[in-house]
N, C-alpha and C positions, 0 to 999 in steps of 0.2 A: 464460695460465692464472691468474695473479694476479688479472687484472681480473675473470675469471668467478667466482673464489672470492670476491672482494668484493661482486659482484652477489648471489650466493646468500646471503652473509652479511647483506646488507641486507634481503632478503626475510625471512630467518630472524628478524632482529631485529625486524621489523614484526609477525611472527606472535606473537613473545613479549610485544609491547607492545599488542597488541589489548586493548581493554577486556574485563575478565572478569566483568562484572556479571551475566551470565546463563550460568551454568555447565552449563545443561541441553543445549547444543549444544557439540559438541566444537571445538577450535581448527581452523580451515580448513587445508587442505594449502596448501604454499607458493604454488603457482600461483593458487589461488583467493584467498589472502590478498593477492597482488599485484594481482589484479583488483579487489578490495574497496577496496584503497588507491588505485589509479589511476583507477578508474571510479565505483564505487558510492558511496564516502564523499564524493566532491565534491558530491553533491546530497542523498543520503539519510543521510549520516553513517555513520561506521564500525559504529555500533550500530543502524542503521536507524531512528533517531529524528531525522528531518529537522527542522532548526531553521527552514527556510523554508517558508511557507505554500503555495509553488508546487509542492513536491515531497512525495509522500505519505510518511507514516511506514509503513515496512514491518517494524518490529520486531514479532515475535509474529504475523505474518501467516501464514495457513495455507500450508505448503510447496507443496501440490498447485496451489493457486492462484497462487503465485508462479511456479512451473514454467510454468504454462500462459500467464501473461502474458509471461514472458520469451520463450518460444517464439513467441508471437504478434507480438511486437515483432521478433524476429529474422526471421521468415518473411513479414512485411508484413501480417498480418491485423489488427494494431492499429498504426495510424499515428502515428509520433512521430519527427520528424527526429532528436532527440537520443538517444532510447532505441534506435531502429532501429540508429544508429550504434554505440552501446554493446554492443548484443547481437548484432551481425551475424556475428560470428565465434566465438561462443560454442557449443560442442557440447553435447549433451543431458547428458552426465556433469557438466560443469562447471555448467551451469544447475541441476541437481539439487543439487549441493554448495552453490552460492549460496543456493538457496532454503532448504535445511536450516539454514544458518548464520543467516540473518535470522529464519527462523521460531523459532530457539531464543533469540533476543535477547528481553529483557524490556521490555514496553511500559512507558512512563514514566507517572507519576501525571498526572492531569487536572485542570484547574480549570473549572468551569462558566462559561459565557458569560453573555449577557444573559439573566436569569431569566425576563422576560416572554416573549421568543421562544422560549426553552427550553420553556417550558410549552406553547406552541402546537406546537412541534416534537414534544414527547413524545406529544401527543394523535395527531398524524398518524403518528408512528413506531409507536405501539402499536395505533392503532384505525383508521387511514386516514382517508379522507373519503368516506362513503357518499353524499353529494350530488353529488360530482364523479367517483365511481368509482375513487378512488385507494385501492389495496390497502395494508394496513398493512405497513411495512417489516419489522417483527418477524416476519411470517409467513414470511419467507425467510432474514433475517439473524439471527433470534433476538432475544428479548427485551433481551439485554444487548448486542447488537451483535457478538456473537462470530463469527457466520458458521458455515460449514461447510468441508469440503475442497474443495468446489466453488464456494461463494460467499464472498466476502472478508469478513474481519473488519473492521468499520467502528469499532468503539469507540475513541474517542480520536483518530480522524483529524482533520486540520486542516480546520475548518469551510469555509474558503475553497476548499480542494481538493475537498471533497465537493460544494460549490455548483458548482464548475466542471464536475465530472464529470456532475452531473444535467442541467446545461444543455447539455453536449455530447451526452448521451443524447437529450435533447429534440430537438436540431438534427440528430441522427444524424451528428455530427461524430466521436463515438466509434464506431470502426469494428468493434469486436468486442463480443460479449456485448450486443448491442443490441436484440434482438427483445423480450425482456420489459421491460428498463428503460425503452426508449422509450414503451412503452405506459403506464408509470407516470409517468415524469418529464414527459410531455407533458401530463399532467392537473394538475400542480402549478402553483400560482400563484407569483408572485415571492416573496410573503411565506412561502409554505409552504415553498418551496425553501430559503430562508435559515434559517427556523426549524428545519427538520428538520436542517440542516447544523450548527447551533448546538448542538442537543440531542445529536447524535451525538458531537460534539467533547468533550462533557463526560462521556461514558460512560467507565467504567474497564475 
């Protein structure tokens, strides 16, 4: 009994000490807070602002998009050894709560990268490339990269992560959401891929 009480107390203390910089989302339930601490925070940070370029920033991401990706990881539609393992036992209710929590976190301020590359990326992002048939990224993800409920927010994402995803779409290594993105990523040159990623990374 004492051990169970101490365990619950530890979860409760974690809930209290979760950063409160974004009050727009409520504090997660104890079971969800425990998952954030033991799984999500390891790579994405407790606020969804991953410090590593390997893992995406998920703070302020659209909740419906997060729900879809977590379900796809759980159900094997999107392949990732790490994320499949993390999501395999999450039921739909917990997934919805996790998505709501991270969607309510505040995206951090961004610094623009290489200005010359960003200028090229801005052109591709806003206007596409009529010579190679690349559509403007803004036509789907919006001029500010804020996305929609179905399409991800890109603004401020790690450039290296964006570049990796574009290359995976090109190779069809990304196993979900590939039909449209492959047709775009496969037409980008190496320079355009890097430039678009740098530009996106500097968006607020």
